[in-house]
Every structure is written in structure tokens, then in C-alpha cells.
N, C-alpha and C positions, 0 to 999 in steps of 0.2 A: 721648321718652316711650315707655314700653312699655305697650301695650294688653293686653287679656285674651288676645289671640291670640299674644302673645310677640313682636310686631313692634315694632321701634323706629321712632318717628316723629321727623322733624326739626322742632323748634319753629319754625324759620324759615318752614317751608312751611305752617303752620297759620294759618287765618284767625282763630281764637279767640285773644284776647290772652293770652299766657302767657310765663313766663320760668323758666329753671332757676336754682336756688339751691344753692350748694355747702354740704355738711355736713362737708367735710374740715376737720380740726383747725385749721389755721392760716388757713383761708379760710372759716370758718363765716359764712354770710349773704352771701357774695359772689355777685353775679349772673354766671353763666357763659355764658348765652345768652338771647336774647329774640327776639321777632318784631316786625315793623313795626306790628302792631296795638297792642302795648304802647307803642311809641314814640309813636304818634299820641295815645294816651290820656294819657300822662304828659308829652308835649311835648319829649321828649329824642330825640337821635339815638342809634342803637344804640351807637356808639363811646363815648358818654357814660355808658352803663349797664354795658357789659361790663367786668368787673374791679372794679366799685364795689360797696360794701355796699348791700343792699337798703334800708337806712335812708334813702337818697336819695329814696325814693318815699313816705315817710311824714312827717307833721308832726314837728317837733323835739320836741314835748311827749312823743311816744311813743319816740323814738329813745333817750332817756335810759335806758330799761329794756329795750328790745327785744333788744339784743345779748346781754345777760346771760341773759335768759329763753330765748332761742334756744340759747345754749351749754348751759344746764342741761337743756333738753329733749333735746338731742342726746346729752348725757352719760348720760341715763337712758333711752336708746333710744326716745324719743318715744312712751312708753307712754300718754300722755295722749290719749285718743280724742276729746277735745273740740276738737282742732285739725285732725287729719288727716282727710281725705275729707268734711269738713263745709263747706257753703256758709256763709260769714260775711259780714255787712256791715261794712265798715271804712271809715275816713276815710283817704284818700290825698292826696299832695301833688303838684301839677303842678310842672314846671320853673319856672313863674312865681312859685311860692310859694303860690298859692291852693290851697285844699283842695276836695275833692269826695268824695261817697260812692261806693263801688264794692263789688260783691260779689266775694268771693275764696274760692277753694277751694285747699287745699294737698294735694297728693298726693305720696307718696313713690315713688321710683324707684330701681332698682339702679344702682350705680356701679362702674366698674372699679377706682377708687382706694380706696374705703371702702364701707361696708355700704349707705349710702343717700345719695341727694340728694333735693332737693324741686323740685316744679314748682308755681308759683303760677298758677292759671287765673282770669282776671278776666271779669266781666260787669257790665253796667250795668242798674240799675233805671231804666227810661225815665222814670218819674215824677220821680225825683231829678235828672234832667238838665234839667228845665224851667227856662227862664231867669227866671221870676218867683219862684223858690225860692232863698233865700240860706242859707248855713251859717256859723256861728260856732263856733270851738273856744275853750273857756274853761279856764283852769287852776283849781286848787283854791281860789284866792282870787277867782275869777270875773273875772279879767282876760282880755281877748280876746288870744289868742295867735296865731290864724290865722282867715282868713275865705275864703269862696268868691269867685270872680270874677263870680258872678251879679249881675244888676241887683237891688239891694235896695230894697225899698219904704221911703219915708221913715217913720221912726218917730215923727215929730212931728205927723203928720196926725191 
């Protein structure tokens, strides 16, 4: 990652959870590097993430459209400022299949192979990590398609 000082930082050395995402034509959305903080959050080993599409970290409901949206954004030079450099709350998927909320910021960085690559930087909202809060992801027909691993309170009480 290149800071304002023009210094390149090694993602693996950062304690902040982050990963590099390729914007190269035939590798759009491929995870090219990550650190152990990302591995801990998502439950994967580094070798399970490198070379995989970042869709592995999101619920299946979103992966259906995400790749095409990413391809279109890159084709149009990511001119949409609603995505780059803004902190967004998103729903992520753990290796176990459970979902959880996480804050994400996407920044662009120069690349030797093409004009730009992206770095996803993650942070937790500590309130959302409380064990007594559960999350359900519903499709457009209100079917449950994913849930968190949090202990959920009985709805029949």
C-alpha cells in the first residue's frame, strides 16, 4: 500500500486487517495478498485466500452480482466516488458459512501491471460483535439464506 509519503507498505506486516484485490483484466477481484488479521476474522488460512476471488468472503446472495459490478466499475475507471475511500458497513461470510457485519474501506493503489489495484481495509464495530446479537440475511422473498453464528434468543418466548 502506498501512503501519502510515497512509501510502499507490506500488507502482511500491518496489524489492521487488509487484503489486496487485483483489477487486472483476467484477474479482476482476485485476492493477491492479505495479512493474518484478515485470516483470523474470516477463519481462512492465507493459502486458502490468495488466488481466490474475493467473493469467497461474502454471502452467496451478493456474489451473484458482485463480479459483474466490479468489472463494470473497473471498465469505467472507478469514477463512482460512492465506493472508493469511504467506510461502508457490509455483511461478510466466515469460512464456516456464518455471516457477520464488518466495516470496509476500499482504497486504490498503483500497480506495475495495470493502472490500479485495490486494498480492502476492515474494522469491526464492537457493538455488532456482541454474542447476544444475531443476524439473518433474507432474499427478496424473505427466505433466510444465511445467519450469524451468534447465540440467538428464542423467538417463541
